[in-house]
N, C-alpha and C positions, 0 to 999 in steps of 0.2 A: 593368411589366406593362401590358397594354392594358386600358383602362377607359373607361366613360362617367362623366361628372361634370359638376357645375355649380358656379360660384363666385358666382353671384347668382341670385335667384329671378325667375321670369317665364314668358313663353311658351316652350313646349317647343322649338320650332325656333330660338329665339333664345338660350336659355341652356344647353341640353345640348350638351356637347362630347365628342368622342372623341379619345383620345390615350394616350400612355404616361406612367404615373406610377410612383413607386417601389413595388416589390413589397411588399405587406403581409405581414409575418412573424408567426407565432403567438406570443403572449405566454404566460405561465404559465397552464396549464389551458385552453389554446385549441388548436384544430386549424385548419390551413389547408386549404381545399377548392379544387380546380381545378373551377371552375364549368362545368357543361354547359348548364344552363337557369336563367334568371332570370325570376321572375314579376313582373308589373306590377299593383299594387293601387291602387284609388282614393285611398287615404290618401297614397300616395307621390306621386301626381299633385298632390294638394292641398299637400303639403309643398313640392314644387318651385315651385308657383305662389304660395305663401304664403297659401293660402286660410284657414289657421288664424291668421294674423297674428302668428306668433311669430318671424319673421325667420330669419336664417342662424345656426344654433348653431355652425357651423364655417366656416372660410374656404373649404374645398372639400368637397363631398359627393359620394360615389359612391352613387347611389340603390338602393333595393329591399332589402327585408328577407328575402324568401323565395327559395330556390333549391335546386339539387341538383347533385351532382357526386361527385368522388372525393377522399378525403383524401390530400393530397400531403405535408404536413409536420405535425409536432406540436410543441407547446410543452412546457416543463418541467412535469412532473407528469402527463403524459398517456401512457398505455400505448402502446407501439410497435405493438400489434396493430391500432390504428386506421388505420395507413397502408395505403392501397389499398382501404379500405372505400367502398362506394357509399352515400352518405348524402343526406338532405335536411337543410336548415338553416332555422331561423326566427329572427327577431329580429336579423338581421345589422345592420340600420340603425336599430334601436330604441334611442334614446339613444346611438347610435354613429355614427362618421363614414363608415365604409366598408361599403357594402352589396354585393349580389351582382351588380351590373351591371359585372362586371370579370372578367378572366381568373382571378384568385384572390380568395378572401375568407376572412377569419378570424372564427371565432365561438367562444364558450365551448363546451367539449366537451359540456356539458349541452344545448346548443342544436343539436347534430348527432345525428340519429337514423338508424341503419343501416336501409336498405331492402332487402327481399328480392328475389329474381329474378322473382317474380310481380307485382311492382309496377312500373308504367310510370313511368320516371324523370321524364317530363314532368308527369305528374299529381302525383308526390311533390313536385316543385319548387313547386307552387302551394298546398300544404296549410296553410302557416303562418298568415298573418293571417286569411283567410276561414274556414279549418278550425277554428282555435282559437276564433274568435268564434262560429261556428255550434255547435260542440260545447258551449260554455258556455251558449249561448242555450237549448239543450235541457235542460241539467243544472243550471239555477239552482234556488234554493229549498231547498237542502240543504247540509249541511256536507260531504257526500260529493262526490267528483268525478263520480259517475254517479248518475242518478235513474231509477228504474223507471217507465216510461211505459205499461206494459201497460194495455190497455183505455181509454186516453185518446185524445182527438182533438186534434191539434195543427194549427193554421193557420200556414203559412209565407207571409208577405206578401213578394212579390218572389221567387217560387220559381225563376226562371230565372237569377238572379244567382249569383255565386260563393258568398256566404254562404248564400243560399237553397238552392242545390243541396246543399251540405254539410249544412245543417240538416235537409233532408228525409231524406237518407241516415242521419244520426245519430238522427233521431226514429224512423225505421223500425227501426233497430238496437236502439233502446230499447223497442220493442214497441208504438209508437203507430200509429194510423191517421192519415195526413197529408192535409190539404187544402192546396192552394197557390193563390196568385194570381199572375198575370202581366199585363204591360201590352199585349202583342201576341199575336195568334193564333199566329204562328210560334214563340212561346216556350212554347206549351202542351206540346209534345212534350219539350222540355228538362226541364221539371219532372216530367213523367211518367216519363222515363228515370231521374231521380234517385230515384223511388220513390213519388211522390204518387199516391194513389188517385183523387183528384178535383182538377181544375184549372179555375179560373174566371178570366175577364177581370176586372180591377179597374176596374169601371165603376159607374155610378149605381145598379145593381140588385144589387150585391155582397151586401149584408146579406140581402136576400130569398133569394138563391141559396144562401147558406151555411146559413141557418136552415131552408130546405127540405131541404137535404142532411142537416143535423144539428139537428133541432128542439130537442133538449135543450141545445144550446149547445156552445161550444168550451171545452176545458180550459186551453189554453195557446196563446199567440200569439208567434211570432217576427216582429219588426217592423222594417222597413227605412225606413219613412217615417212616423215617429211623429206629427208634427203633422197630416199629411194624413189619417191613418187612425184616430186615437184615438177619434173619435166612433163609427165603425163597430165598432172593436174592443170598446168598452164594451158596445155593443148586442148583440153576438153571444157574449160570454163568459158562462160559467156563473157562478153565485154562487160566490165564492172562487177564481175563475180568476186567471190571471197573464199578464203581458206581459214579454217580454225584448226590449229595443230597443237597437240599436247604431248607428242613424243617424236623421236627420230631414231632411225637405225644407225645413223652416223653423225658425228659431231666433230668439226663443223660441217655444215651442209653447203654444197655448191649451188648457189641461188642464181637462176636465170634472170638477172636484174632487168634487162631491157624488155624481155617478153612480159614480165610482170608490169612494168611501167606502161608499155604501149597498150596492154589489155586493161589497164586501170584496175588491177586486181588488188584487193586488200587481204593482208595476211595477219591473222591474230594468233598470238602465242599464249597458251593457257596453262596455268598451274593452279590447281584447286585450293591449295592451302591458303593462299592469300587473296582469294576472292572475298568480296564484302559479305557480311553476315546476311544482308538482305537477299543477295543472289543465292547463297547457300540454302536459306530457308525456302525460297521460292522453288528451288530445284527439288528439295526433299518433298515438299508438299505436292508438286506435280507428279513426282515419281510414285509416291504412295497412293495418290489418287488414281494413277494409271493401274497400279496393282489392284486396287479395290474395284476397279471397273472391268477387270478381266485380263489385263496383261499378265502373262505367265512369269515374267521376270527373267533372271539370268539362268543360263544353262549351268547346272551344278554337276561337276565331274565326279567329285568324291567328297564325302563327309569324313572328317578325321576327329580323333580325340585330342585332348590337350597333350597327352603323353606322346602323340605322334606328330607334334607340330613340325619337327624337322622334315618329315616326309611331306607335309602340307606345303612347306616352303619349296621343297624340291619339285613338287607338282607344278608350282608356278614357274620356277626357274626353267624347268625342262619342257614347259608348254605342253603338258600332257593332254590338254583338252578339257573344257569345262572348268568351272570355278572350284577352288579348294576352300572349304569352310570348316571351321572347328566347332564341334558341339561340346559344350562343357558338361561334365558329369553331373 
């Protein structure tokens, strides 16, 4: 089968290869998907470049965890009715060797979700990592997979990013009023399209702008740049407010401990790979439901071919704007 892969880590143009590898067949309780679209996420770019410093877990890696296509084969224990279904998949390369940047991909059947005719397959292909992260960032603080956010005000930092857009949509779905921040003026409309009622540039006057908008303070914050924004976050949160953060611009972060203590602020650190299967399924179901009900999904910057996967990775690395997605031939 045709696939993109790398056998060493490094620069996208230097290590990503295109070629034929042995077709991956489904094992017990797995389905094989003929991939139509493969999504590129920042974490996968970091894996390829070894930004996490963990090295190569396998001799050869086919990247990307998220994608969508049609079930082509099934493993033992999987009902034959799965064959021919249009599905999205998540976690394809989470603790696994072969991801979605290939003609075929195999995942546990529980990681394949059927998508209806009203859901754009390009959007479905992107819902995994950013969607699960975003959904949980809205629904932390409870043993339930869903939290009622009626009458709450939620701030989404980085509202034009993939997680940010999904978080805005999920917060609105949960009943909240959403304020978002963006880095550039041209990103304002992206966050508004996702459902934010107010969008502000993340500049030196952000605290004043948000408190003027919501004098009583923010109930909950979804945070993309923990180290850079924690001081502002503490200043604008209500007593007993909360932060869900999934990324930081600097590590380690300087944490204002006593301000957090005196304001009784809860901070949740999120990584989508190791969330429970129940949480992941609830997230995907809510996201695809939102898509079927009219949410336009993520802003796509450019569609690439498999042969141009290196350029797709650079699109993400260089933050060119909009999502990079690969269409299989």
